[in-house]
C-alpha positions in Angstrom: 3.0 24.3 -3.4 0.1 24.6 -2.8 -2.7 22.3 -2.0 -4.1 20.5 -5.1 -8.0 19.3 -4.1 -9.3 22.7 -2.3 -10.5 25.7 -4.5 -10.4 28.9 -4.1 -12.6 29.2 -1.8 -11.8 25.9 0.4 -13.6 23.4 -0.5 -12.8 19.7 -1.7 -11.9 19.5 -5.1 -11.0 16.4 -6.7 -8.0 17.9 -9.1 -8.2 18.1 -12.6 -6.5 15.9 -14.9 -8.1 16.5 -18.0 -5.5 18.4 -19.6 -2.9 16.5 -17.9 -0.4 13.9 -21.1 -0.6 10.3 -19.8 3.0 8.8 -18.6 4.4 6.1 -17.4 4.2 5.3 -13.3 5.4 3.3 -10.8 5.3 3.6 -7.1 6.5 2.3 -4.3 4.9 2.1 -0.9 7.2 0.0 2.2 6.0 -1.1 5.6 6.0 -3.6 8.2 3.6 -5.8 11.4 5.8 -6.7 14.5 4.2 -9.6 15.9 5.5 -12.4 18.9 7.3 -15.6 18.5 3.7 -17.3 17.7 2.6 -15.2 14.6 5.6 -15.3 13.6 6.5 -19.4 13.9 3.8 -19.9 11.9 3.0 -17.8 9.3 7.6 -18.7 9.0 5.4 -22.6 9.1 2.4 -21.8 7.0 1.2 -23.3 10.5 -1.5 -20.1 11.3 -6.0 -21.5 11.9 -6.7 -19.4 8.1 -4.6 -20.8 5.9 -1.8 -19.3 4.5 -0.9 -15.7 5.7 0.7 -14.0 3.1 -1.0 -15.9 0.6 -4.6 -14.0 1.8 -2.7 -11.1 2.2 -1.8 -10.8 -0.7 -5.0 -10.7 -2.3 -6.5 -8.7 -0.2 -3.5 -5.4 -1.3 -3.7 -6.5 -4.5 -8.1 -6.1 -4.2 -7.1 -2.9 -2.2 -5.4 -1.1 -4.4 -7.3 -2.1 -7.1 -10.1 -0.3 -4.9 -8.6 2.5 -3.6 -10.7 4.9 -5.7 -14.1 4.1 -3.8 -11.9 4.5 -0.5 -10.2 8.3 -0.8 -12.4 11.0 -2.1 -10.6 12.3 -4.0 -8.4 9.9 -5.4 -9.1 8.9 -9.6 -10.0 5.8 -10.7 -5.9 4.6 -12.7 -6.4 1.8 -14.9 -3.8 -0.1 -13.4 -1.0 -2.3 -15.1 0.3 -4.3 -13.0 0.1 -4.2 -8.5 2.6 -6.8 -6.8 2.7 -7.5 -3.0 6.6 -8.7 -1.5 7.1 -9.3 2.1 10.5 -10.1 3.9 10.0 -11.3 7.0 12.7 -9.7 9.6 13.7 -12.5 12.1 16.0 -11.0 15.0 13.0 -8.1 15.7 9.6 -10.0 14.9 8.1 -8.7 11.9 6.8 -9.3 8.8 8.1 -6.2 5.7 5.9 -5.5 3.4 6.1 -3.8 -0.1 3.3 -2.7 -3.0 4.1 -1.7 -5.9 1.8 -0.1 -8.8 2.2 0.9 -12.3 0.1 2.0 -14.7 0.3 4.8 -17.8 -1.9 7.4 -16.6 -2.8 11.3 -16.3 -2.0 11.1 -12.4 -0.5 9.0 -10.4 -0.2 5.7 -8.2 0.8 6.6 -5.1 -2.9 6.2 -2.5 -3.1 3.1 -4.8 0.5 1.7 -2.8 -0.6 2.5 0.4 -2.9 1.5 0.6 -2.1 -2.2 -1.3 0.7 -2.3 1.5 -1.7 -1.3 4.9 -4.3 -3.6 3.7 -1.6 -6.3 3.6 -0.4 -5.6 6.8 -5.0 -6.0 7.9 -4.6 -8.2 6.4 -2.3 -9.9 8.2 -3.4 -8.7 11.7 -7.2 -10.2 11.2 -5.5 -13.7 10.1 -3.6 -13.8 13.1 -5.1 -11.4 16.2 -6.4 -14.8 18.3 -2.4 -15.0 18.9 -1.3 -11.6 19.8 -3.2 -8.6 20.7 -1.0 -6.6 20.7 0.7 -6.8 16.7 1.4 -3.3 15.8 1.6 -1.9 12.3 3.7 0.7 11.9 5.8 3.0 8.9 3.6 2.7 6.5 5.5 5.4 3.6 5.7 6.1 0.1 9.3 5.0 -0.6 9.3 5.7 -4.1 7.1 7.2 -7.1 8.5 7.8 -10.9 5.8 9.4 -13.7 4.1 13.0 -14.3 5.0 16.3 -13.5 7.1 15.9 -10.6 9.2 13.1 -11.5 11.2 10.7 -9.8 10.7 10.7 -6.4 12.9 8.6 -3.6 12.5 8.6 0.4 15.7 7.6 1.5 14.3 6.5 5.5 
């Protein structure tokens, strides 16, 4: 398999999708942020001084997914038909786990949008809670699943 974002001379290019067929596409990205006890409790109880952390992070993640083409140079503009951010709390490990699911019908996939959405949602948690914990760690951001297009369904069984 060859890299698609370079021409024969090695110059960076945007992939030509002119002749590709439109298909239904879905991408699911996941990641998590490790926090201290104080941050975990503030998020769970909704007592953060900056407001509802996860509601704000949800909006930020969706907004970022919609603007991925402005951030990643070779990404195409997608008509996102659905973008959903979900959070799960892991009390044992003091982690907030995030999933971003993006759906579209088009000629190219939504993997970058899902990855951008989950990354930005977690960065927003960090931003809103950094006064309480300077040692938070965002980790394990990855594409969990994609479907549609030439490569079909792919699931990352982490």
